[in-house]
C-alpha positions in Angstrom: 0.2 -0.2 0.4 1.2 3.2 -1.1 2.1 5.7 2.0 -0.2 9.3 1.4 1.5 12.8 1.9 3.0 14.1 4.9 0.6 16.0 7.5 1.6 19.6 7.7 1.4 21.1 11.1 -1.7 23.1 9.7 -3.6 19.6 8.6 -2.8 18.9 12.4 -3.9 22.0 14.0 -6.8 22.1 11.9 -7.5 18.4 12.8 -7.5 18.6 16.4 -10.3 21.9 15.6 -12.5 19.9 13.7 -12.3 17.0 16.5 -13.6 19.2 19.2 -15.8 20.9 17.3 -17.9 17.9 16.1 -17.3 16.6 20.1 -18.9 19.7 21.6 -22.0 19.2 19.0 -25.1 18.9 21.8 -27.4 17.8 19.1 -25.7 14.6 18.5 -23.6 14.8 21.6 -21.7 11.0 22.0 -24.4 8.3 21.1 -22.9 8.3 17.2 -20.7 5.5 15.3 -17.0 6.1 15.2 -17.5 6.1 11.5 -20.0 9.0 11.5 -18.2 10.7 14.5 -14.9 10.8 11.3 -17.3 11.4 8.5 -18.6 15.0 10.1 -14.8 15.2 11.5 -14.1 15.4 7.7 -16.5 17.8 6.4 -15.7 19.9 9.3 -11.7 19.7 8.2 -12.4 20.3 4.8 -14.0 23.5 5.5 -11.0 24.4 7.1 -9.2 22.5 4.3 -11.0 22.8 1.5 -8.6 20.8 -0.8 -7.7 18.4 0.8 -7.1 14.6 -0.2 -7.5 13.0 3.0 -10.5 10.1 3.7 -12.3 9.7 7.2 -10.1 6.7 7.9 -7.0 8.7 7.4 -8.3 11.7 10.3 -9.0 8.9 11.7 -5.3 7.0 11.7 -3.7 10.6 12.3 -5.9 11.4 15.2 -5.2 8.2 17.2 -1.3 9.0 16.9 -1.9 12.1 17.7 -4.0 11.2 21.4 -1.3 8.6 21.9 1.8 11.2 21.8 -0.1 13.2 23.5 -0.6 10.8 26.5 2.9 10.3 26.7 3.9 13.5 26.8 1.6 14.6 29.4 2.7 11.5 31.1 6.6 13.0 31.3 4.8 16.0 32.0 3.6 14.7 35.4 7.1 12.9 36.0 8.8 16.5 35.6 6.1 18.2 37.5 6.4 15.6 40.8 10.1 16.8 41.3 9.3 20.4 41.7 12.4 22.7 41.7 12.8 26.2 44.1 12.2 29.0 41.9 11.3 27.2 38.3 8.3 28.3 36.1 6.8 26.0 33.9 8.1 26.5 30.3 11.4 24.4 32.2 9.2 21.5 33.1 7.6 21.3 29.8 11.5 21.4 28.0 12.1 18.7 30.8 9.3 16.5 29.7 10.5 17.3 26.4 13.7 15.6 27.2 12.3 12.6 29.0 10.4 11.9 26.2 13.1 11.6 23.9 14.5 9.5 26.4 11.5 7.4 26.8 10.0 6.7 23.0 13.5 7.7 21.1 11.7 9.9 18.7 11.3 14.1 19.7 7.5 15.2 19.8 5.9 16.3 17.3 2.7 17.9 18.3 3.4 20.7 20.2 1.6 23.1 18.1 -1.1 21.6 19.1 
């Protein structure tokens, strides 16, 4: 199977916005199947990126990757915060969490902009 084109940072941001938009629809709520949810995410995504060739399946797969990576980062951030250093600001703990992420995940955290 041929690999699709790489995702841009803007596409990741628009995907996240689309997921949030669809997730907060009080009329539909949480009572919808995954396929219907991602079809609606695709519709919203196409508002932001009108000429996109992405499908609901590719959006679903990318969102799973984003969620997984962000969950791992959140865990590393929590570890960093658990050992407070006097006088340090939040940026210090973010940078420390990014270093921990690289150490354990063997890659850099790609979704900081989201």
